[in-house]
C-alpha positions in Angstrom: -11.0 -75.3 -171.1 -13.1 -75.0 -168.0 -10.0 -75.3 -165.8 -8.2 -72.7 -167.8 -11.1 -70.3 -167.6 -11.5 -70.8 -163.8 -7.8 -70.3 -163.3 -7.8 -67.1 -165.4 -10.8 -65.7 -163.5 -9.2 -66.6 -160.1 -5.9 -65.0 -161.1 -7.6 -61.9 -162.4 -9.7 -61.6 -159.3 -6.8 -62.2 -156.9 -4.6 -59.6 -158.6 -7.3 -57.0 -158.3 -7.8 -57.6 -154.6 -4.2 -57.6 -153.5 -3.4 -53.9 -154.0 -5.0 -51.4 -151.8 -4.8 -48.0 -153.6 -4.4 -46.2 -150.2 -1.0 -47.8 -150.0 0.1 -45.3 -152.7 -2.0 -42.3 -151.8 -1.3 -39.7 -149.1 -4.6 -38.2 -147.9 -4.9 -35.0 -146.0 -8.0 -33.8 -144.2 -8.5 -30.1 -143.3 -9.0 -28.5 -140.9 -7.3 -31.2 -138.9 -4.1 -31.4 -141.1 -2.1 -28.5 -142.4 -2.9 -28.9 -146.1 -0.8 -25.9 -147.2 2.4 -27.4 -145.8 1.7 -30.7 -147.6 0.8 -28.8 -150.8 3.9 -26.6 -150.8 6.1 -29.7 -150.1 4.3 -31.4 -153.0 5.1 -28.4 -155.3 8.8 -28.7 -154.3 8.9 -32.1 -156.1 8.5 -30.4 -159.5 11.5 -30.5 -161.8 9.9 -29.9 -165.2 6.3 -28.8 -165.1 3.3 -27.8 -163.0 -0.2 -27.8 -164.3 -3.0 -26.5 -162.0 -6.7 -26.4 -162.5 -8.3 -24.4 -159.7 -11.7 -23.0 -158.9 -10.5 -20.4 -156.3 -7.0 -19.1 -156.0 -5.9 -16.5 -153.5 -3.1 -17.9 -151.4 0.1 -15.8 -151.6 2.2 -18.7 -150.4 1.3 -20.7 -153.4 1.9 -17.8 -155.7 5.3 -17.2 -154.2 6.3 -20.9 -154.6 5.1 -21.1 -158.2 7.1 -17.9 -159.0 10.2 -19.4 -157.3 9.8 -22.6 -159.3 9.5 -20.7 -162.5 12.3 -18.2 -161.9 14.9 -20.1 -159.9 14.3 -23.7 -161.1 13.0 -23.0 -164.6 9.9 -25.2 -164.1 7.2 -24.7 -166.7 4.1 -23.5 -164.8 0.5 -23.2 -166.1 -2.8 -22.5 -164.4 -6.5 -22.7 -165.4 -8.8 -20.7 -163.2 -12.5 -20.2 -163.0 -14.0 -17.0 -164.4 -16.7 -16.5 -161.8 -14.1 -16.4 -159.0 -11.9 -13.8 -160.7 -15.0 -11.6 -161.1 -16.7 -12.5 -157.9 -16.4 -11.7 -154.2 -12.7 -12.5 -154.0 -11.9 -11.2 -157.5 -9.6 -8.4 -156.4 -7.4 -10.8 -154.3 -7.4 -13.4 -157.1 -6.5 -10.9 -159.8 -3.6 -9.6 -157.6 -2.2 -13.2 -157.5 -2.8 -13.6 -161.3 -1.0 -10.4 -162.1 2.0 -11.5 -160.1 2.0 -14.9 -161.8 1.7 -13.4 -165.3 4.5 -10.8 -164.5 6.8 -13.8 -163.8 6.0 -15.4 -167.1 3.5 -18.0 -165.9 0.6 -18.8 -168.1 -2.8 -18.2 -166.4 -5.9 -18.9 -168.5 -9.3 -17.9 -167.1 -12.6 -19.4 -168.2 -15.6 -21.6 -167.6 -16.5 -25.2 -168.3 -17.3 -26.0 -171.8 -20.9 -27.1 -171.3 -23.3 -24.2 -170.8 -20.5 -22.0 -169.6 -20.8 -23.3 -166.0 -18.1 -22.9 -163.4 -14.8 -24.6 -163.8 -14.8 -26.4 -160.4 -11.8 -28.6 -160.7 -9.1 -28.6 -158.1 -6.0 -30.5 -159.1 -2.3 -30.2 -159.8 -0.1 -32.4 -162.0 3.7 -32.3 -161.6 6.2 -33.6 -164.1 3.6 -35.9 -165.7 4.1 -38.1 -162.7 2.5 -36.8 -159.5 -1.1 -35.7 -159.0 -2.8 -33.8 -156.2 -6.6 -33.7 -156.3 -9.5 -33.3 -153.9 -11.9 -30.6 -152.7 -9.3 -28.2 -151.3 -9.2 -24.8 -153.1 -5.9 -22.9 -153.5 -7.0 -20.3 -150.9 -5.8 -19.4 -147.5 -9.3 -20.1 -146.0 -9.4 -23.6 -147.4 -7.1 -24.8 -144.6 -9.8 -23.9 -142.1 -12.6 -25.7 -144.0 -13.5 -29.4 -144.3 -11.6 -30.5 -147.4 -9.6 -33.4 -148.7 -6.4 -33.6 -150.7 -5.0 -36.8 -152.2 -1.4 -37.0 -153.3 -0.3 -39.8 -155.6 2.7 -40.8 -157.7 1.1 -42.4 -160.8 2.2 -41.8 -164.4 -1.2 -43.2 -165.6 -3.2 -40.9 -163.3 -1.0 -37.9 -164.3 -1.7 -38.6 -168.0 -5.4 -38.8 -167.3 -5.5 -35.5 -165.4 -3.1 -33.8 -167.9 -5.2 -34.8 -170.9 -8.2 -33.3 -169.1 -6.2 -30.2 -168.3 -5.2 -29.8 -172.0 -8.7 -30.3 -173.2 -10.0 -27.5 -170.9 -7.0 -25.3 -171.7 -7.9 -25.4 -175.4 -11.5 -24.4 -174.8 -10.7 -21.8 -172.1 -7.8 -20.2 -174.1 -10.1 -19.6 -177.1 -12.8 -18.4 -174.7 -10.4 -15.9 -173.1 -9.2 -14.7 -176.5 -12.9 -14.1 -177.5 -13.4 -12.0 -174.4 -10.2 -10.0 -175.0 -11.2 -9.5 -178.6 -14.6 -8.2 -177.5 -13.0 -5.8 -175.0 -10.6 -4.4 -177.6 -13.5 -4.0 -180.1 -15.6 -2.1 -177.5 -12.6 0.1 -176.7 -12.0 1.0 -180.4 -15.7 2.0 -180.7 -15.5 4.6 -177.9 
């Protein structure tokens, strides 16, 4: 029994140590690397679906690529974006991007985090339930000039993890957005 237990522990320990996760991850560091080129190439892998959760979103190149994926390649595209950014300093630029996406039939849901209505600060993309991009890089033109990281990985398990989180946030943010819309239409009717 003792020999079996020692062998099991040794095997478990050895299997965990042989795989370096960085062997399967491409990491990009801005401002040294051109993150937008890496990200646009990443988006080009999409065949079925793109799910984005983003804090800030103002890069026209990303908007153009998402619209191209939706219209020309019939990829299902969905975005969750933070409310404070759409109403804040870059709100006009962000809303211009959102209007273009929505006009192309792309779902964009705007909201906050579920707890205490704090910011939705996530920055990740899931493609085809297989690939994940995550890190500190925002979907903005200025993010390329700042110190940020992006990790790209092919992992169905990681994609499921991120997509489950995306869907949970989507449910909350969608009902939150509907409540805001309902409040606006109610105020408009009163006038």
